[in-house]
N, C-alpha and C positions, 0 to 999 in steps of 0.2 A: 213287407215288400220284398220280393225276391231280388237277388243280386243283379240279374240281367236288366230288370226294370229300373233298378236304382242307377245303374251305370248309364242307361239310355237317357235318364233325366239329368244326370250330372255332367256328362261329357258332350261335346259338340257331336251332332249326328253326321252321317255320311254327307259328302259334298253334294250340293244341290245339282240336280240334273239340268243341263242347259236345254232351252227350247231348240228343236231342230230348225235349221235354216230352210226357209220356204223354197229357195232355189234348188235344194237337193231332195225335197220330199213332196213338193206339190201342195203343201199345206201352208196357210198363212195364219199366224197367231193373231186372233182378233180380241181376245179378252183373257185375263189371267189374274191370279193372285199368287205372288211368290212368297208371301208371308214374311217379308223383310220388315223389321222393326225392333224396337228395344225389348229386352226381356220383361215379361209380364204386361206388355202393352196389349190392348184388346184388338181383335180383328177389325179391319177397315170398315167402318159403318157405311161407307159409300159403296161397298161391295156385298156386305153380309148383314142380314137381319137374323132374328132368333125366334124359334118357338119357345113358349113358356107355359109352365104348368104341369099337371100330373093327370091328364085325362085318359092316359093309356093308349091313345091314338088308334083305337080299334083293335089293338093287339094285347090288351091287358098288361102293358108295360108297367114297371114299378117306379121308374125314375121321375123326379121332378126335373123338367128342363129349365135351365136358368139362363136368362139373358145376360149379356155382358154387363158387369157392374151392378147386377140386381142385389138389392138389400132385402127382398121379400123372402122370409123364411120358407124353406130351409136353405135358400141360397145365401152365400157368404162372399161378398166382394173381396175379402181378404184371402179367399181360397177359390179363385175363379175356375169355372169349368171349361173355359175356352180362352186361350191367350197365346201370344207369340213367345217362343223360347229364346229369342235373341240371336239365333243361328239360322234364320230363314225357314222356320217351321211353325206350323200351328199345332198347338197341343189341345186335344179334346180329352177331358178327364172326367171319368165317372168316380164319384166320391161317396162313400158311405158315411153319413154324419153320425155324431154321437147318439142321436136319437134312433138310429137304425134306418133312417130314410136315405135312399140313394138320390144323388143329384147328378146331372150330366148336361150335355149341350147338343143342340140340334140347330145348325146354321143353314140359312137358305138365302136365295137371291130373289125372293118373291117380289120385292119392291125395288130391286136394283138392276136385275139383268134377266132378260128372257132370251131363250135360245131356240132356234128352229133349224135343224140340220147341221151338218158339219161333224167334227170330231171333238169329243169331250173326254178329258183325261184328268185323273188325279193320281199323284204319286204318294203312297201312303204306307205306313207301317202299323199293322193292326195288333191289338191284344187278342189273345186266344185263351179263354177261360170260361168256366161255367157261368151261365146267365148273361153273357155279353153278346151284343148284336150290333157290330159295326156295319155301316152301310154308306154307299155313295150312290145317289139316284136322282131322277128327275120326275117332276109331277107336272101334268098339263095345266095350262092356264085356261080355265073354263068355269062357267057358272053352273055346269051340269052336275058337279059333284063327282066323287069317286065311285066306281071305276070308269065312268063315261069320259072323264077328263083324260084318261090314260096315265100310265106310270111306267117308267123305264128304270129298272134296277140294274145299274151298271155292275155293282158288286155288293154282295151280302155274305156274312159268315157267322155261323154259330158252331158250337162244339158238336162232336160226333155222338155223344151219349144221350141224345134226345131223338124223338121220332123224326125221321127224314133229316138228320143232322149232317154236318159237313166235316167238321174237324179242322185242325190247323193246316192241313195240306190241300184244302179245296176252297173254292169260292163259287158262288152261283150268280148268274145273270137271268133276269126275268122281264117279260113285258106283261102288263096287266091292262085289261080293257073290259068292256061290257060283255059278259058271257064267258070270260076267260081270266078271272081274277082270283086273288087269294091262292089257295092250294091248287086251283085250276089254271094258274098263270102258265104261260108258255116259257119254259126255262131250260137251262142246261148248266152243267157243272164243269168247272175247270180244275184239273189236278195238277199241282206244281210238279215239274219234272225233278228227278234226282233227289227226292226227299225234301224239296223246298216247302216252306211254310209261310203263312201270312205274317208271322212275327219274327222271321229270320233276317229282316232288313226291309228296305223300301221296295215296293213293287208298283208298276204302273197299271191302273185299272181304267179301261176306256171303252168308248162306244163310237162307232162310225155310223152316223144316222143320215139316211137318205129318204127321199119320198118312197114310201112303200116297204122300207126295210130298215132294220137296225142290226149291225154286226158288233160283236163284243170280243175284246182281246185282253190279254194279260201280258205285259212287258214287251210286246212287239206288235205294233199296229198293223204290220203287213201280214200277220198270221192270225186272223180272227178264228176263234174256236167255236163260234156259234153265230148264226144269222137267223133272226126271226123276221118273217116277211108277211105281207098280206095273204099270200097263198097258204100260210101255215095256220090261219085262223080256223076255228070250228065253222062248219057250214052256216051261212047266214049271219055271221057276226061281223061287226064293223071294225075297220082299222082306224084307230083314233090318235094317230101319231103324226099327222101332217098339220100341226099348228104349234104355237110357241109353248115352251116348257120352262120351268125354273129349276135350278140346281139345289140339291140338299145333301148334306153330310151330317151324320150323327152317330153317337154311340149310345144305343138303347141298353137298358138293363132289365132282364126278365121279360116275361111276356109269353104269348101262346106258342112261339117257336123255340126260343132258347131255354125256356123254363127259368127257374129262380137261380140266382147265384148261391154259392155255398161257402164253406170255410176256406176252400182253395182259391176263391176268386180274389185277385189282388185288390187292395184298397190303398191308394187309388188305382184304377185301371186306366191305361193311357193309350190313346190313339194319336199318332203323329202324321201330319200332312205336310209334305214338302212343297207341293204346289197344286193348284187347280187351273187347267188351261182349256180354252175353247179355240178350235181352229176351223177355218173354212178353206175349201179347195180354191186354189188360184184359178181365175177364169182362163 
């Protein structure tokens, strides 16, 4: 484990960002998780569920996703992949086990919270290393399957030394739908100013979602860097984002985009989440 990562786990993280007052922003906080709780306690089951297993999720990912408290090998409840640090943060940890298998966590609100329109934001500190794929995103509630259900990727990051890679200084936002999914998704990249990085501290990753459009921002919701709208779709393709979605955050390992981890990949690799918040505009 490198020194920076070790310190981030041993010391209290930066002070929690306070939610902006609705009277000064026009936004009303309608749902959130501030991840307050005792050290090593599990995420609130009233807000979060888990993916579980190793099916690769269509991306040839390597990890086994472990539910909170799971005893199913290779998961280990004594070394959880998702827990609270006691300082108001969620820890999502990718761990390479003694057998060589990676475990990690993918949390979702599939059974607890559906969102349609508004402003969705997570304040996160990401790892940046070979084979890691942190993400914060939304998936449509639908019986039609992917990509007809729609997918909104608020933030993804992989290393730069893979095809179409990003590196520690960039993140990407994308919308996926029928006829514009996968590598054909409608996307744009954000470059941190002044040499900033995903792992230099906490950053806010958010989307402002309205009928017919989604705007994406980093650190300042008043300055979106990318807006995807119905008018941006390929001719004849359907806009599939005007219905409820659920929230997802995960730390994937390996797969078709980031490729495999190597000897430089930290074990464990840690993603920290200060909060997840959903806002609605005041009427």
